[in-house]
All heavy atoms as a GROMACS GRO file, in nm:
protein
  638
    1MET      N    1   0.084  -0.117   0.000
    1MET     CA    2   0.000   0.000   0.000
    1MET      C    3   0.089   0.124   0.000
    1MET      O    4   0.180   0.138   0.080
    1MET     CB    5  -0.090  -0.003   0.124
    1MET     CG    6  -0.189   0.107   0.128
    1MET     SD    7  -0.317   0.065   0.249
    1MET     CE    8  -0.316   0.212   0.343
    2LYS      N    9   0.061   0.216  -0.087
    2LYS     CA   10   0.141   0.338  -0.100
    2LYS      C   11   0.102   0.437   0.009
    2LYS      O   12  -0.015   0.465   0.030
    2LYS     CB   13   0.117   0.401  -0.237
    2LYS     CG   14   0.202   0.523  -0.261
    2LYS     CD   15   0.178   0.578  -0.400
    2LYS     CE   16   0.260   0.704  -0.419
    2LYS     NZ   17   0.236   0.765  -0.548
    3LYS      N   18   0.203   0.487   0.080
    3LYS     CA   19   0.179   0.586   0.184
    3LYS      C   20   0.170   0.724   0.121
    3LYS      O   21   0.250   0.760   0.035
    3LYS     CB   22   0.292   0.583   0.287
    3LYS     CG   23   0.269   0.675   0.403
    3LYS     CD   24   0.380   0.664   0.505
    3LYS     CE   25   0.352   0.762   0.616
    3LYS     NZ   26   0.458   0.764   0.715
    4GLU      N   27   0.071   0.800   0.165
    4GLU     CA   28   0.053   0.936   0.116
    4GLU      C   29   0.168   1.024   0.165
    4GLU      O   30   0.220   1.002   0.273
    4GLU     CB   31  -0.080   0.994   0.164
    4GLU     CG   32  -0.201   0.925   0.106
    4GLU     CD   33  -0.212   0.940  -0.044
    4GLU    OE1   34  -0.189   1.051  -0.095
    4GLU    OE2   35  -0.245   0.840  -0.109
    5PRO      N   36   0.207   1.124   0.085
    5PRO     CA   37   0.314   1.213   0.129
    5PRO      C   38   0.270   1.295   0.251
    5PRO      O   39   0.152   1.321   0.270
    5PRO     CB   40   0.338   1.304   0.008
    5PRO     CG   41   0.213   1.296  -0.071
    5PRO     CD   42   0.154   1.159  -0.044
    6CYS      N   43   0.366   1.330   0.332
    6CYS     CA   44   0.338   1.413   0.449
    6CYS      C   45   0.294   1.552   0.405
    6CYS      O   46   0.347   1.608   0.310
    6CYS     CB   47   0.462   1.426   0.537
    6CYS     SG   48   0.513   1.273   0.612
    7GLN      N   49   0.198   1.604   0.475
    7GLN     CA   50   0.149   1.739   0.450
    7GLN      C   51   0.164   1.816   0.581
    7GLN      O   52   0.087   1.794   0.674
    7GLN     CB   53   0.001   1.738   0.407
    7GLN     CG   54  -0.027   1.658   0.285
    7GLN     CD   55   0.024   1.724   0.159
    7GLN    OE1   56   0.037   1.845   0.150
    7GLN    NE2   57   0.056   1.644   0.061
    8ARG      N   58   0.263   1.899   0.588
    8ARG     CA   59   0.284   1.982   0.708
    8ARG      C   60   0.296   2.127   0.663
    8ARG      O   61   0.393   2.163   0.598
    8ARG     CB   62   0.409   1.937   0.782
    8ARG     CG   63   0.398   1.797   0.837
    8ARG     CD   64   0.523   1.759   0.911
    8ARG     NE   65   0.508   1.630   0.972
    8ARG     CZ   66   0.602   1.537   0.970
    8ARG    NH1   67   0.717   1.560   0.911
    8ARG    NH2   68   0.580   1.422   1.028
    9ILE      N   69   0.198   2.204   0.703
    9ILE     CA   70   0.193   2.344   0.660
    9ILE      C   71   0.175   2.432   0.783
    9ILE      O   72   0.084   2.409   0.863
    9ILE     CB   73   0.079   2.368   0.562
    9ILE    CG1   74   0.096   2.278   0.438
    9ILE    CG2   75   0.070   2.516   0.523
    9ILE    CD1   76  -0.026   2.276   0.346
   10LEU      N   77   0.260   2.531   0.798
   10LEU     CA   78   0.251   2.627   0.907
   10LEU      C   79   0.227   2.765   0.846
   10LEU      O   80   0.305   2.810   0.762
   10LEU     CB   81   0.380   2.628   0.989
   10LEU     CG   82   0.390   2.731   1.101
   10LEU    CD1   83   0.281   2.708   1.206
   10LEU    CD2   84   0.528   2.725   1.164
   11ILE      N   85   0.119   2.830   0.886
   11ILE     CA   86   0.084   2.962   0.835
   11ILE      C   87   0.088   3.059   0.952
   11ILE      O   88   0.007   3.050   1.043
   11ILE     CB   89  -0.054   2.961   0.768
   11ILE    CG1   90  -0.054   2.863   0.650
   11ILE    CG2   91  -0.091   3.102   0.722
   11ILE    CD1   92  -0.188   2.842   0.585
   12LEU      N   93   0.184   3.149   0.948
   12LEU     CA   94   0.199   3.252   1.051
   12LEU      C   95   0.176   3.388   0.988
   12LEU      O   96   0.209   3.409   0.871
   12LEU     CB   97   0.340   3.249   1.111
   12LEU     CG   98   0.382   3.122   1.183
   12LEU    CD1   99   0.530   3.130   1.223
   12LEU    CD2  100   0.297   3.098   1.305
   13GLY      N  101   0.123   3.481   1.063
   13GLY     CA  102   0.103   3.615   1.010
   13GLY      C  103   0.035   3.706   1.110
   13GLY      O  104  -0.008   3.663   1.217
   14SER      N  105   0.027   3.829   1.073
   14SER     CA  106  -0.035   3.931   1.158
   14SER      C  107  -0.186   3.909   1.168
   14SER      O  108  -0.246   3.848   1.079
   14SER     CB  109  -0.010   4.070   1.098
   14SER     OG  110   0.127   4.093   1.087
   15PRO      N  111  -0.248   3.961   1.275
   15PRO     CA  112  -0.393   3.953   1.285
   15PRO      C  113  -0.460   4.019   1.164
   15PRO      O  114  -0.415   4.123   1.116
   15PRO     CB  115  -0.425   4.030   1.413
   15PRO     CG  116  -0.300   4.023   1.494
   15PRO     CD  117  -0.188   4.024   1.394
   16GLY      N  118  -0.563   3.954   1.113
   16GLY     CA  119  -0.637   4.010   1.000
   16GLY      C  120  -0.572   3.991   0.864
   16GLY      O  121  -0.619   4.046   0.766
   17SER      N  122  -0.466   3.912   0.858
   17SER     CA  123  -0.394   3.896   0.731
   17SER      C  124  -0.451   3.786   0.641
   17SER      O  125  -0.405   3.768   0.529
   17SER     CB  126  -0.245   3.870   0.757
   17SER     OG  127  -0.227   3.749   0.828
   18GLY      N  128  -0.550   3.711   0.690
   18GLY     CA  129  -0.613   3.608   0.608
   18GLY      C  130  -0.565   3.467   0.637
   18GLY      O  131  -0.592   3.375   0.559
   19LYS      N  132  -0.497   3.446   0.748
   19LYS     CA  133  -0.446   3.313   0.784
   19LYS      C  134  -0.557   3.209   0.794
   19LYS      O  135  -0.543   3.099   0.740
   19LYS     CB  136  -0.372   3.317   0.918
   19LYS     CG  137  -0.253   3.407   0.925
   19LYS     CD  138  -0.193   3.410   1.064
   19LYS     CE  139  -0.288   3.457   1.171
   19LYS     NZ  140  -0.338   3.594   1.159
   20THR      N  141  -0.664   3.243   0.862
   20THR     CA  142  -0.773   3.149   0.883
   20THR      C  143  -0.842   3.114   0.752
   20THR      O  144  -0.871   2.997   0.725
   20THR     CB  145  -0.874   3.206   0.985
   20THR    OG1  146  -0.805   3.232   1.107
   20THR    CG2  147  -0.988   3.109   1.010
   21THR      N  148  -0.865   3.214   0.670
   21THR     CA  149  -0.929   3.190   0.540
   21THR      C  150  -0.840   3.103   0.451
   21THR      O  151  -0.886   3.005   0.393
   21THR     CB  152  -0.958   3.324   0.469
   21THR    OG1  153  -1.043   3.402   0.553
   21THR    CG2  154  -1.023   3.303   0.334
   22LEU      N  155  -0.712   3.137   0.442
   22LEU     CA  156  -0.618   3.061   0.360
   22LEU      C  157  -0.605   2.918   0.410
   22LEU      O  158  -0.615   2.823   0.332
   22LEU     CB  159  -0.481   3.129   0.358
   22LEU     CG  160  -0.371   3.054   0.282
   22LEU    CD1  161  -0.405   3.040   0.134
   22LEU    CD2  162  -0.237   3.124   0.301
   23SER      N  163  -0.584   2.902   0.540
   23SER     CA  164  -0.565   2.767   0.593
   23SER      C  165  -0.691   2.682   0.576
   23SER      O  166  -0.682   2.562   0.547
   23SER     CB  167  -0.523   2.773   0.740
   23SER     OG  168  -0.621   2.835   0.819
   24GLY      N  169  -0.808   2.742   0.592
   24GLY     CA  170  -0.933   2.669   0.571
   24GLY      C  171  -0.948   2.621   0.428
   24GLY      O  172  -0.989   2.508   0.402
   25SER      N  173  -0.912   2.707   0.333
   25SER     CA  174  -0.920   2.669   0.191
   25SER      C  175  -0.824   2.556   0.158
   25SER      O  176  -0.860   2.461   0.089
   25SER     CB  177  -0.887   2.790   0.103
   25SER     OG  178  -0.984   2.890   0.118
   26ILE      N  179  -0.703   2.566   0.208
   26ILE     CA  180  -0.604   2.461   0.182
   26ILE      C  181  -0.648   2.330   0.246
   26ILE      O  182  -0.639   2.224   0.184
   26ILE     CB  183  -0.465   2.503   0.233
   26ILE    CG1  184  -0.412   2.622   0.151
   26ILE    CG2  185  -0.367   2.386   0.225
   26ILE    CD1  186  -0.287   2.687   0.209
   27ALA      N  187  -0.694   2.336   0.370
   27ALA     CA  188  -0.736   2.214   0.441
   27ALA      C  189  -0.846   2.141   0.365
   27ALA      O  190  -0.842   2.018   0.354
   27ALA     CB  191  -0.783   2.250   0.583
   28LYS      N  192  -0.942   2.215   0.314
   28LYS     CA  193  -1.049   2.152   0.237
   28LYS      C  194  -0.997   2.091   0.107
   28LYS      O  195  -1.036   1.981   0.069
   28LYS     CB  196  -1.159   2.254   0.204
   28LYS     CG  197  -1.245   2.287   0.322
   28LYS     CD  198  -1.351   2.388   0.286
   28LYS     CE  199  -1.431   2.430   0.409
   28LYS     NZ  200  -1.527   2.536   0.378
   29LYS      N  201  -0.907   2.163   0.041
   29LYS     CA  202  -0.856   2.117  -0.089
   29LYS      C  203  -0.774   1.989  -0.077
   29LYS      O  204  -0.786   1.900  -0.161
   29LYS     CB  205  -0.774   2.227  -0.155
   29LYS     CG  206  -0.729   2.193  -0.293
   29LYS     CD  207  -0.672   2.314  -0.364
   29LYS     CE  208  -0.642   2.276  -0.507
   29LYS     NZ  209  -0.713   2.356  -0.602
   30ILE      N  210  -0.691   1.980   0.025
   30ILE     CA  211  -0.604   1.862   0.038
   30ILE      C  212  -0.651   1.766   0.147
   30ILE      O  213  -0.582   1.669   0.177
   30ILE     CB  214  -0.457   1.902   0.060
   30ILE    CG1  215  -0.437   1.973   0.194
   30ILE    CG2  216  -0.405   1.984  -0.057
   30ILE    CD1  217  -0.291   2.002   0.227
   31ASN      N  218  -0.767   1.794   0.207
   31ASN     CA  219  -0.825   1.708   0.310
   31ASN      C  220  -0.724   1.681   0.423
   31ASN      O  221  -0.688   1.566   0.451
   31ASN     CB  222  -0.875   1.576   0.250
   31ASN     CG  223  -0.962   1.500   0.347
   31ASN    OD1  224  -1.028   1.559   0.432
   31ASN    ND2  225  -0.962   1.368   0.335
   32CYS      N  226  -0.680   1.789   0.484
   32CYS     CA  227  -0.578   1.782   0.588
   32CYS      C  228  -0.633   1.845   0.716
   32CYS      O  229  -0.703   1.947   0.709
   32CYS     CB  230  -0.454   1.858   0.540
   32CYS     SG  231  -0.307   1.832   0.638
   33PRO      N  232  -0.604   1.789   0.834
   33PRO     CA  233  -0.654   1.848   0.959
   33PRO      C  234  -0.597   1.988   0.982
   33PRO      O  235  -0.479   2.012   0.956
   33PRO     CB  236  -0.609   1.752   1.068
   33PRO     CG  237  -0.529   1.646   1.005
   33PRO     CD  238  -0.526   1.667   0.859
   34LEU      N  239  -0.682   2.076   1.030
   34LEU     CA  240  -0.645   2.215   1.054
   34LEU      C  241  -0.653   2.245   1.202
   34LEU      O  242  -0.751   2.212   1.269
   34LEU     CB  243  -0.741   2.307   0.977
   34LEU     CG  244  -0.734   2.457   1.004
   34LEU    CD1  245  -0.596   2.513   0.973
   34LEU    CD2  246  -0.841   2.530   0.924
   35TYR      N  247  -0.548   2.308   1.253
   35TYR     CA  248  -0.541   2.346   1.394
   35TYR      C  249  -0.514   2.496   1.403
   35TYR      O  250  -0.423   2.548   1.337
   35TYR     CB  251  -0.430   2.270   1.466
   35TYR     CG  252  -0.447   2.121   1.457
   35TYR    CD1  253  -0.385   2.047   1.358
   35TYR    CD2  254  -0.528   2.055   1.547
   35TYR    CE1  255  -0.402   1.910   1.349
   35TYR    CE2  256  -0.547   1.918   1.539
   35TYR     CZ  257  -0.483   1.846   1.439
   35TYR     OH  258  -0.501   1.711   1.430
   36HIS      N  259  -0.591   2.563   1.486
   36HIS     CA  260  -0.575   2.707   1.507
   36HIS      C  261  -0.502   2.726   1.640
   36HIS      O  262  -0.546   2.673   1.743
   36HIS     CB  263  -0.711   2.776   1.512
   36HIS     CG  264  -0.794   2.751   1.390
   36HIS    ND1  265  -0.774   2.817   1.272
   36HIS    CD2  266  -0.898   2.665   1.370
   36HIS    CE1  267  -0.863   2.775   1.184
   36HIS    NE2  268  -0.938   2.682   1.240
   37LEU      N  269  -0.394   2.800   1.638
   37LEU     CA  270  -0.318   2.822   1.761
   37LEU      C  271  -0.402   2.888   1.869
   37LEU      O  272  -0.383   2.861   1.988
   37LEU     CB  273  -0.191   2.903   1.733
   37LEU     CG  274  -0.084   2.830   1.653
   37LEU    CD1  275   0.036   2.922   1.626
   37LEU    CD2  276  -0.037   2.704   1.724
   38ASP      N  277  -0.498   2.972   1.830
   38ASP     CA  278  -0.589   3.032   1.928
   38ASP      C  279  -0.662   2.924   2.008
   38ASP      O  280  -0.678   2.936   2.129
   38ASP     CB  281  -0.693   3.122   1.860
   38ASP     CG  282  -0.645   3.264   1.840
   38ASP    OD1  283  -0.545   3.304   1.903
   38ASP    OD2  284  -0.708   3.336   1.761
   39ASP      N  285  -0.707   2.820   1.939
   39ASP     CA  286  -0.779   2.712   2.006
   39ASP      C  287  -0.690   2.634   2.102
   39ASP      O  288  -0.737   2.579   2.201
   39ASP     CB  289  -0.839   2.615   1.905
   39ASP     CG  290  -0.948   2.677   1.820
   39ASP    OD1  291  -1.005   2.781   1.862
   39ASP    OD2  292  -0.976   2.623   1.712
   40LEU      N  293  -0.561   2.630   2.073
   40LEU     CA  294  -0.467   2.558   2.157
   40LEU      C  295  -0.417   2.642   2.274
   40LEU      O  296  -0.377   2.589   2.377
   40LEU     CB  297  -0.347   2.511   2.074
   40LEU     CG  298  -0.380   2.422   1.955
   40LEU    CD1  299  -0.255   2.397   1.871
   40LEU    CD2  300  -0.442   2.292   2.001
   41TYR      N  301  -0.420   2.773   2.258
   41TYR     CA  302  -0.364   2.864   2.359
   41TYR      C  303  -0.466   2.910   2.463
   41TYR      O  304  -0.438   2.912   2.581
   41TYR     CB  305  -0.302   2.986   2.289
   41TYR     CG  306  -0.235   3.081   2.383
   41TYR    CD1  307  -0.115   3.046   2.445
   41TYR    CD2  308  -0.289   3.205   2.410
   41TYR    CE1  309  -0.052   3.134   2.532
   41TYR    CE2  310  -0.226   3.294   2.497
   41TYR     CZ  311  -0.108   3.258   2.557
   41TYR     OH  312  -0.046   3.344   2.643
   42TRP      N  313  -0.585   2.947   2.416
   42TRP     CA  314  -0.686   3.002   2.507
   42TRP      C  315  -0.775   2.893   2.563
   42TRP      O  316  -0.813   2.799   2.494
   42TRP     CB  317  -0.773   3.105   2.433
   42TRP     CG  318  -0.694   3.223   2.390
   42TRP    CD1  319  -0.646   3.247   2.264
   42TRP    CD2  320  -0.652   3.333   2.469
   42TRP    NE1  321  -0.577   3.365   2.261
   42TRP    CE2  322  -0.578   3.421   2.386
   42TRP    CE3  323  -0.667   3.367   2.603
   42TRP    CZ2  324  -0.523   3.539   2.433
   42TRP    CZ3  325  -0.611   3.485   2.649
   42TRP    CH2  326  -0.540   3.569   2.565
   43THR      N  327  -0.813   2.907   2.691
   43THR     CA  328  -0.905   2.812   2.752
   43THR      C  329  -1.048   2.852   2.716
   43THR      O  330  -1.070   2.956   2.652
   43THR     CB  331  -0.891   2.811   2.906
   43THR    OG1  332  -0.939   2.936   2.957
   43THR    CG2  333  -0.748   2.789   2.949
   44GLY      N  334  -1.144   2.774   2.759
   44GLY     CA  335  -1.284   2.803   2.732
   44GLY      C  336  -1.330   2.936   2.789
   44GLY      O  337  -1.426   2.995   2.742
   45ASN      N  338  -1.262   2.985   2.891
   45ASN     CA  339  -1.297   3.112   2.953
   45ASN      C  340  -1.211   3.228   2.903
   45ASN      O  341  -1.203   3.331   2.969
   45ASN     CB  342  -1.283   3.102   3.106
   45ASN     CG  343  -1.376   3.000   3.165
   45ASN    OD1  344  -1.487   2.981   3.116
   45ASN    ND2  345  -1.333   2.932   3.268
   46TRP      N  346  -1.144   3.209   2.791
   46TRP     CA  347  -1.053   3.310   2.734
   46TRP      C  348  -0.942   3.347   2.833
   46TRP      O  349  -0.901   3.461   2.843
   46TRP     CB  350  -1.128   3.434   2.685
   46TRP     CG  351  -1.201   3.406   2.558
   46TRP    CD1  352  -1.334   3.382   2.545
   46TRP    CD2  353  -1.145   3.391   2.428
   46TRP    NE1  354  -1.366   3.355   2.415
   46TRP    CE2  355  -1.251   3.361   2.340
   46TRP    CE3  356  -1.018   3.401   2.375
   46TRP    CZ2  357  -1.232   3.340   2.204
   46TRP    CZ3  358  -0.998   3.382   2.239
   46TRP    CH2  359  -1.105   3.351   2.156
   47GLU      N  360  -0.897   3.248   2.905
   47GLU     CA  361  -0.780   3.265   2.990
   47GLU      C  362  -0.662   3.198   2.921
   47GLU      O  363  -0.679   3.097   2.853
   47GLU     CB  364  -0.803   3.202   3.127
   47GLU     CG  365  -0.913   3.271   3.206
   47GLU     CD  366  -0.941   3.202   3.339
   47GLU    OE1  367  -0.862   3.114   3.380
   47GLU    OE2  368  -1.042   3.237   3.400
   48ARG      N  369  -0.544   3.255   2.941
   48ARG     CA  370  -0.425   3.200   2.878
   48ARG      C  371  -0.391   3.064   2.939
   48ARG      O  372  -0.401   3.045   3.060
   48ARG     CB  373  -0.306   3.293   2.898
   48ARG     CG  374  -0.318   3.420   2.822
   48ARG     CD  375  -0.194   3.506   2.845
   48ARG     NE  376  -0.197   3.622   2.759
   48ARG     CZ  377  -0.241   3.742   2.795
   48ARG    NH1  378  -0.285   3.762   2.918
   48ARG    NH2  379  -0.240   3.842   2.709
   49SER      N  380  -0.348   2.972   2.855
   49SER     CA  381  -0.295   2.845   2.903
   49SER      C  382  -0.155   2.869   2.958
   49SER      O  383  -0.088   2.964   2.919
   49SER     CB  384  -0.283   2.744   2.788
   49SER     OG  385  -0.406   2.714   2.734
   50GLU      N  386  -0.113   2.781   3.044
   50GLU     CA  387   0.028   2.783   3.085
   50GLU      C  388   0.112   2.753   2.962
   50GLU      O  389   0.070   2.673   2.876
   50GLU     CB  390   0.054   2.677   3.192
   50GLU     CG  391  -0.015   2.702   3.323
   50GLU     CD  392   0.042   2.824   3.396
   50GLU    OE1  393   0.163   2.850   3.384
   50GLU    OE2  394  -0.037   2.892   3.464
   51ARG      N  395   0.225   2.817   2.952
   51ARG     CA  396   0.311   2.797   2.835
   51ARG      C  397   0.341   2.649   2.813
   51ARG      O  398   0.338   2.600   2.700
   51ARG     CB  399   0.440   2.876   2.849
   51ARG     CG  400   0.526   2.866   2.725
   51ARG     CD  401   0.651   2.948   2.736
   51ARG     NE  402   0.730   2.928   2.616
   51ARG     CZ  403   0.784   3.024   2.546
   51ARG    NH1  404   0.771   3.149   2.583
   51ARG    NH2  405   0.855   2.997   2.438
   52SER      N  406   0.369   2.576   2.919
   52SER     CA  407   0.401   2.434   2.905
   52SER      C  408   0.282   2.354   2.850
   52SER      O  409   0.301   2.262   2.771
   52SER     CB  410   0.447   2.375   3.039
   52SER     OG  411   0.345   2.384   3.135
   53GLN      N  412   0.160   2.391   2.890
   53GLN     CA  413   0.041   2.324   2.836
   53GLN      C  414   0.027   2.352   2.687
   53GLN      O  415  -0.005   2.262   2.609
   53GLN     CB  416  -0.084   2.371   2.910
   53GLN     CG  417  -0.092   2.327   3.053
   53GLN     CD  418  -0.211   2.390   3.124
   53GLN    OE1  419  -0.248   2.504   3.096
   53GLN    NE2  420  -0.270   2.316   3.216
   54PHE      N  421   0.046   2.477   2.650
   54PHE     CA  422   0.038   2.516   2.508
   54PHE      C  423   0.143   2.439   2.427
   54PHE      O  424   0.112   2.382   2.323
   54PHE     CB  425   0.058   2.667   2.496
   54PHE     CG  426   0.063   2.718   2.355
   54PHE    CD1  427  -0.050   2.719   2.276
   54PHE    CD2  428   0.181   2.767   2.302
   54PHE    CE1  429  -0.047   2.767   2.146
   54PHE    CE2  430   0.185   2.816   2.173
   54PHE     CZ  431   0.072   2.816   2.094
   55GLU      N  432   0.265   2.437   2.476
   55GLU     CA  433   0.373   2.367   2.405
   55GLU      C  434   0.343   2.218   2.392
   55GLU      O  435   0.370   2.159   2.288
   55GLU     CB  436   0.506   2.390   2.475
   55GLU     CG  437   0.556   2.532   2.460
   55GLU     CD  438   0.680   2.561   2.544
   55GLU    OE1  439   0.718   2.476   2.628
   55GLU    OE2  440   0.738   2.669   2.524
   56THR      N  441   0.287   2.158   2.495
   56THR     CA  442   0.252   2.016   2.490
   56THR      C  443   0.146   1.990   2.384
   56THR      O  444   0.154   1.892   2.308
   56THR     CB  445   0.204   1.967   2.628
   56THR    OG1  446   0.310   1.984   2.722
   56THR    CG2  447   0.160   1.822   2.623
   57ARG      N  448   0.046   2.076   2.377
   57ARG     CA  449  -0.060   2.061   2.276
   57ARG      C  450  -0.003   2.071   2.135
   57ARG      O  451  -0.036   1.991   2.047
   57ARG     CB  452  -0.168   2.165   2.297
   57ARG     CG  453  -0.250   2.144   2.421
   57ARG     CD  454  -0.349   2.256   2.443
   57ARG     NE  455  -0.413   2.241   2.572
   57ARG     CZ  456  -0.433   2.340   2.657
   57ARG    NH1  457  -0.396   2.463   2.626
   57ARG    NH2  458  -0.490   2.318   2.773
   58VAL      N  459   0.082   2.170   2.113
   58VAL     CA  460   0.142   2.189   1.980
   58VAL      C  461   0.233   2.071   1.947
   58VAL      O  462   0.228   2.018   1.836
   58VAL     CB  463   0.219   2.323   1.972
   58VAL    CG1  464   0.296   2.334   1.842
   58VAL    CG2  465   0.123   2.442   1.988
   59GLU      N  466   0.314   2.029   2.043
   59GLU     CA  467   0.405   1.917   2.021
   59GLU      C  468   0.330   1.791   1.979
   59GLU      O  469   0.373   1.718   1.890
   59GLU     CB  470   0.487   1.891   2.147
   59GLU     CG  471   0.591   1.783   2.134
   59GLU     CD  472   0.704   1.818   2.040
   59GLU    OE1  473   0.737   1.937   2.027
   59GLU    OE2  474   0.760   1.724   1.978
   60LYS      N  475   0.218   1.763   2.043
   60LYS     CA  476   0.138   1.645   2.010
   60LYS      C  477   0.091   1.651   1.864
   60LYS      O  478   0.096   1.551   1.793
   60LYS     CB  479   0.018   1.635   2.104
   60LYS     CG  480  -0.066   1.513   2.085
   60LYS     CD  481  -0.178   1.504   2.186
   60LYS     CE  482  -0.263   1.382   2.160
   60LYS     NZ  483  -0.374   1.372   2.255
   61ILE      N  484   0.049   1.768   1.821
   61ILE     CA  485   0.000   1.783   1.684
   61ILE      C  486   0.114   1.767   1.582
   61ILE      O  487   0.098   1.697   1.482
   61ILE     CB  488  -0.070   1.919   1.666
   61ILE    CG1  489  -0.201   1.919   1.746
   61ILE    CG2  490  -0.096   1.950   1.519
   61ILE    CD1  491  -0.262   2.055   1.764
   62ILE      N  492   0.227   1.831   1.609
   62ILE     CA  493   0.334   1.828   1.509
   62ILE      C  494   0.401   1.692   1.496
   62ILE      O  495   0.477   1.669   1.401
   62ILE     CB  496   0.439   1.940   1.531
   62ILE    CG1  497   0.512   1.923   1.663
   62ILE    CG2  498   0.373   2.076   1.521
   62ILE    CD1  499   0.626   2.023   1.682
   63GLN      N  500   0.373   1.601   1.589
   63GLN     CA  501   0.423   1.464   1.576
   63GLN      C  502   0.355   1.390   1.461
   63GLN      O  503   0.410   1.292   1.410
   63GLN     CB  504   0.402   1.386   1.707
   63GLN     CG  505   0.481   1.440   1.824
   63GLN     CD  506   0.630   1.434   1.803
   63GLN    OE1  507   0.683   1.336   1.752
   63GLN    NE2  508   0.698   1.540   1.841
   64GLY      N  509   0.237   1.437   1.423
   64GLY     CA  510   0.164   1.372   1.314
   64GLY      C  511   0.222   1.401   1.177
   64GLY      O  512   0.301   1.494   1.159
   65ASP      N  513   0.183   1.321   1.080
   65ASP     CA  514   0.232   1.338   0.943
   65ASP      C  515   0.155   1.442   0.864
   65ASP      O  516   0.206   1.495   0.766
   65ASP     CB  517   0.222   1.204   0.867
   65ASP     CG  518   0.321   1.102   0.918
   65ASP    OD1  519   0.424   1.141   0.975
   65ASP    OD2  520   0.295   0.982   0.900
   66ASN      N  521   0.032   1.468   0.903
   66ASN     CA  522  -0.054   1.557   0.824
   66ASN      C  523  -0.117   1.661   0.914
   66ASN      O  524  -0.192   1.626   1.006
   66ASN     CB  525  -0.164   1.477   0.755
   66ASN     CG  526  -0.109   1.380   0.654
   66ASN    OD1  527  -0.052   1.421   0.555
   66ASN    ND2  528  -0.123   1.252   0.681
   67TRP      N  529  -0.088   1.788   0.887
   67TRP     CA  530  -0.150   1.896   0.963
   67TRP      C  531  -0.127   2.030   0.895
   67TRP      O  532  -0.034   2.048   0.819
   67TRP     CB  533  -0.101   1.902   1.107
   67TRP     CG  534   0.048   1.895   1.129
   67TRP    CD1  535   0.119   1.785   1.168
   67TRP    CD2  536   0.144   2.001   1.115
   67TRP    NE1  537   0.252   1.816   1.178
   67TRP    CE2  538   0.270   1.948   1.147
   67TRP    CE3  539   0.136   2.135   1.077
   67TRP    CZ2  540   0.387   2.023   1.144
   67TRP    CZ3  541   0.253   2.210   1.073
   67TRP    CH2  542   0.376   2.154   1.106
   68ILE      N  543  -0.216   2.120   0.928
   68ILE     CA  544  -0.200   2.261   0.896
   68ILE      C  545  -0.220   2.334   1.028
   68ILE      O  546  -0.317   2.309   1.100
   68ILE     CB  547  -0.304   2.311   0.793
   68ILE    CG1  548  -0.290   2.234   0.662
   68ILE    CG2  549  -0.289   2.462   0.770
   68ILE    CD1  550  -0.403   2.260   0.564
   69ILE      N  551  -0.126   2.419   1.062
   69ILE     CA  552  -0.136   2.499   1.184
   69ILE      C  553  -0.132   2.645   1.142
   69ILE      O  554  -0.048   2.685   1.060
   69ILE     CB  555  -0.021   2.469   1.281
   69ILE    CG1  556  -0.024   2.323   1.325
   69ILE    CG2  557  -0.028   2.562   1.402
   69ILE    CD1  558   0.095   2.280   1.409
   70GLU      N  559  -0.224   2.724   1.198
   70GLU     CA  560  -0.224   2.866   1.166
   70GLU      C  561  -0.238   2.950   1.292
   70GLU      O  562  -0.299   2.906   1.390
   70GLU     CB  563  -0.335   2.901   1.065
   70GLU     CG  564  -0.476   2.893   1.116
   70GLU     CD  565  -0.524   3.020   1.184
   70GLU    OE1  566  -0.464   3.128   1.170
   70GLU    OE2  567  -0.624   3.010   1.257
   71GLY      N  568  -0.178   3.068   1.289
   71GLY     CA  569  -0.190   3.160   1.401
   71GLY      C  570  -0.079   3.264   1.400
   71GLY      O  571  -0.006   3.277   1.303
   72ASN      N  572  -0.069   3.337   1.509
   72ASN     CA  573   0.036   3.438   1.518
   72ASN      C  574   0.104   3.432   1.654
   72ASN      O  575   0.126   3.532   1.719
   72ASN     CB  576  -0.020   3.579   1.490
   72ASN     CG  577  -0.114   3.628   1.597
   72ASN    OD1  578  -0.159   3.552   1.681
   72ASN    ND2  579  -0.145   3.755   1.594
   73TYR      N  580   0.139   3.313   1.695
   73TYR     CA  581   0.206   3.291   1.823
   73TYR      C  582   0.356   3.270   1.803
   73TYR      O  583   0.419   3.193   1.872
   73TYR     CB  584   0.143   3.172   1.896
   73TYR     CG  585   0.004   3.205   1.944
   73TYR    CD1  586  -0.104   3.203   1.858
   73TYR    CD2  587  -0.017   3.241   2.076
   73TYR    CE1  588  -0.230   3.236   1.901
   73TYR    CE2  589  -0.145   3.274   2.120
   73TYR     CZ  590  -0.250   3.271   2.032
   73TYR     OH  591  -0.375   3.304   2.075
   74TYR      N  592   0.411   3.341   1.710
   74TYR     CA  593   0.553   3.328   1.677
   74TYR      C  594   0.640   3.343   1.801
   74TYR      O  595   0.733   3.268   1.822
   74TYR     CB  596   0.592   3.432   1.571
   74TYR     CG  597   0.732   3.423   1.525
   74TYR    CD1  598   0.769   3.329   1.429
   74TYR    CD2  599   0.832   3.506   1.577
   74TYR    CE1  600   0.900   3.318   1.385
   74TYR    CE2  601   0.962   3.495   1.535
   74TYR     CZ  602   0.996   3.402   1.440
   74TYR     OH  603   1.125   3.391   1.399
   75HIS      N  604   0.605   3.438   1.886
   75HIS     CA  605   0.685   3.463   2.006
   75HIS      C  606   0.683   3.344   2.104
   75HIS      O  607   0.774   3.329   2.183
   75HIS     CB  608   0.634   3.589   2.077
   75HIS     CG  609   0.495   3.579   2.130
   75HIS    ND1  610   0.384   3.582   2.046
   75HIS    CD2  611   0.449   3.562   2.255
   75HIS    CE1  612   0.276   3.569   2.121
   75HIS    NE2  613   0.312   3.557   2.246
   76LEU      N  614   0.583   3.260   2.096
   76LEU     CA  615   0.577   3.144   2.184
   76LEU      C  616   0.632   3.018   2.119
   76LEU      O  617   0.668   2.923   2.188
   76LEU     CB  618   0.432   3.117   2.227
   76LEU     CG  619   0.369   3.219   2.320
   76LEU    CD1  620   0.223   3.185   2.342
   76LEU    CD2  621   0.442   3.227   2.452
   77CYS      N  622   0.637   3.015   1.987
   77CYS     CA  623   0.675   2.894   1.915
   77CYS      C  624   0.824   2.886   1.885
   77CYS      O  625   0.876   2.777   1.861
   77CYS     CB  626   0.596   2.883   1.784
   77CYS     SG  627   0.420   2.864   1.810
   78PHE      N  628   0.891   2.998   1.881
   78PHE     CA  629   1.032   2.995   1.840
   78PHE      C  630   1.120   3.068   1.938
   78PHE      O  631   1.082   3.152   2.009
   78PHE     CB  632   1.047   3.058   1.702
   78PHE     CG  633   0.964   2.988   1.599
   78PHE    CD1  634   0.841   3.036   1.562
   78PHE    CD2  635   1.007   2.869   1.545
   78PHE    CE1  636   0.763   2.971   1.468
   78PHE    CE2  637   0.930   2.802   1.451
   78PHE     CZ  638   0.808   2.854   1.413
   0.00000   0.00000   0.00000
């Protein structure tokens, strides 16, 4: 059985630059899971996650072969 190529796409940019729209379009086109850094960073009450919790969530996702991640958390990711 032929394994599909890995699809790993990271979209970073300023607020309002179209990251969510672009990533949503790409995800639909290539049928790839989409993760928003906002969803990984903020809790249900719009409180910040602990940095270690955020990093753990991101790390779990990037271990996969197929993903699109979008957001503007450059200062926390690098």
